[in-house]
C-alpha positions in Angstrom: -39.1 -0.6 0.3 -37.9 2.4 -1.7 -36.9 2.4 -5.3 -33.2 2.8 -4.5 -33.4 -0.2 -2.1 -35.2 -2.3 -4.7 -32.6 -1.4 -7.3 -29.8 -2.3 -4.9 -31.5 -5.6 -4.0 -31.5 -6.5 -7.7 -27.9 -5.6 -8.1 -26.7 -7.7 -5.2 -26.6 -11.3 -6.1 -27.9 -13.1 -3.0 -26.0 -16.3 -3.0 -27.0 -19.3 -0.9 -24.9 -20.8 1.9 -22.2 -18.1 1.7 -20.0 -18.2 4.8 -19.1 -14.9 6.5 -15.4 -15.5 5.7 -16.3 -15.7 2.0 -18.1 -12.4 2.2 -15.0 -10.9 3.9 -12.6 -12.2 1.2 -14.8 -11.5 -1.8 -16.5 -8.3 -0.8 -15.2 -6.7 2.3 -11.4 -7.0 1.7 -11.6 -5.3 -1.7 -13.8 -2.6 -0.2 -11.3 -2.0 2.6 -8.4 -1.8 0.1 -10.5 0.6 -2.0 -11.1 2.9 1.0 -7.4 2.7 2.1 -6.3 3.7 -1.4 -8.8 6.6 -1.5 -7.5 7.8 1.9 -3.8 7.4 0.8 -4.4 9.4 -2.3 -5.3 12.4 -0.2 -2.2 12.2 1.9 1.0 14.2 1.6 4.5 13.4 3.0 7.6 15.6 3.3 10.2 14.6 0.8 13.6 16.1 0.0 14.0 17.1 -3.6 17.2 17.2 -5.7 17.7 20.7 -4.6 17.9 19.6 -1.0 14.7 21.3 -0.1 11.9 19.5 1.7 8.5 19.7 0.0 5.2 18.1 0.5 4.7 15.2 -1.9 1.4 13.5 -2.7 1.4 9.8 -2.5 1.3 8.3 -6.0 -0.9 5.4 -7.3 2.3 3.5 -7.9 3.3 3.9 -4.2 -0.2 3.0 -3.0 0.0 -0.2 -5.1 3.3 -1.1 -3.5 1.9 -0.5 0.0 -1.2 -2.5 -0.6 0.4 -5.3 -2.6 -1.8 -4.9 -5.7 -1.3 -3.7 -9.2 -1.4 -0.1 -10.3 -4.5 -0.8 -12.5 -6.3 -2.1 -9.4 -5.6 1.2 -7.6 -6.9 3.1 -10.7 -10.1 1.1 -10.4 -10.4 1.8 -6.7 -10.1 5.5 -7.3 -12.5 5.7 -10.2 -15.8 7.4 -9.4 -17.8 6.0 -12.3 -21.4 5.0 -11.8 -22.2 1.3 -11.4 -20.4 -1.5 -9.7 -17.3 -2.8 -11.4 -16.3 -5.4 -8.8 -17.6 -7.2 -5.8 -15.8 -4.7 -3.5 -17.8 -1.9 -5.1 -20.9 -3.6 -3.8 -19.9 -2.9 -0.1 -20.1 0.5 1.4 -17.8 0.8 4.4 -19.8 2.8 7.0 -18.4 6.2 7.7 -17.9 5.4 11.3 -14.9 3.1 10.3 -13.2 5.8 8.2 -11.0 7.0 11.1 -9.8 3.5 11.5 -9.0 3.3 7.8 -7.2 6.6 8.0 -5.1 5.4 11.0 -4.1 2.3 9.0 -3.2 4.3 6.0 -1.0 6.5 8.1 0.8 3.4 9.6 1.4 1.9 6.1 2.6 5.2 4.7 5.0 5.7 7.7 6.5 2.2 7.1 6.8 3.0 3.4 8.5 6.3 4.1 11.0 4.5 6.3 12.0 2.4 3.3 10.9 -0.9 4.9 11.3 -4.1 2.8 8.4 -5.6 1.0 8.0 -8.4 3.6 7.8 -5.8 6.4 5.3 -3.7 4.4 3.2 -6.9 3.9 3.2 -7.5 7.6 2.1 -3.9 8.4 -0.6 -4.1 5.7 -1.9 -7.5 6.8 -1.9 -6.4 10.5 -3.9 -3.2 9.7 -6.4 -4.9 7.4 -7.0 -7.6 10.0 -7.4 -4.9 12.6 -10.0 -3.1 10.5 -11.9 -6.4 9.8 -11.9 -7.1 13.6 -13.3 -3.6 14.3 -16.0 -4.2 11.7 -16.8 -7.6 13.1 -16.9 -6.4 16.7 -19.3 -3.6 15.7 -21.7 -6.1 14.2 -21.4 -4.4 10.7 -19.9 -7.6 9.3 -23.2 -9.4 10.2 -25.1 -6.8 8.3 -22.9 -7.2 5.2 -23.2 -11.0 5.5 -27.0 -10.7 5.5 -26.8 -8.5 2.4 -25.0 -11.2 0.4 -26.3 -14.5 1.8 -30.0 -15.4 1.5 -30.0 -17.7 4.5 -28.7 -15.5 7.3 -31.4 -14.8 9.8 -31.9 -11.4 11.3 -31.0 -12.7 14.7 -28.1 -14.9 13.5 -25.4 -15.5 16.2 -23.3 -18.0 14.3 -20.1 -15.8 14.5 -20.6 -15.0 18.2 -19.2 -11.6 17.9 
């Protein structure tokens, strides 16, 4: 085991009897929100200014917070690039192979927001997209890997979730 792996092993608190659903709620969901926020922060949308001209507008942290149903300080924390792990969600690295799915979800949420959808409708889009991403991660088997990382009793050949 390399030094980096040993260090990460020490940082991750391996709880006992943690259900996969707990891992999803405590670790994966915040990590997905973080990644969606990071992607949204890179996006631009056309907006008409006071002068009547259409210009590209970067999505603000306030807008991201509204789309994800979290506070602006939460978005600030998601976007910070400080060393160390500030929250449980920071302990999960979403594999790069899922970033196109996250990008797709960000685009759908932004499209709904730009249409001026009500909060309830935005909540539905956000919930649907986060559930879709979680399903993709589960079906890939990556959720099992994350579960093993945080729960000491998950066997290498565990099939409890029956992907």
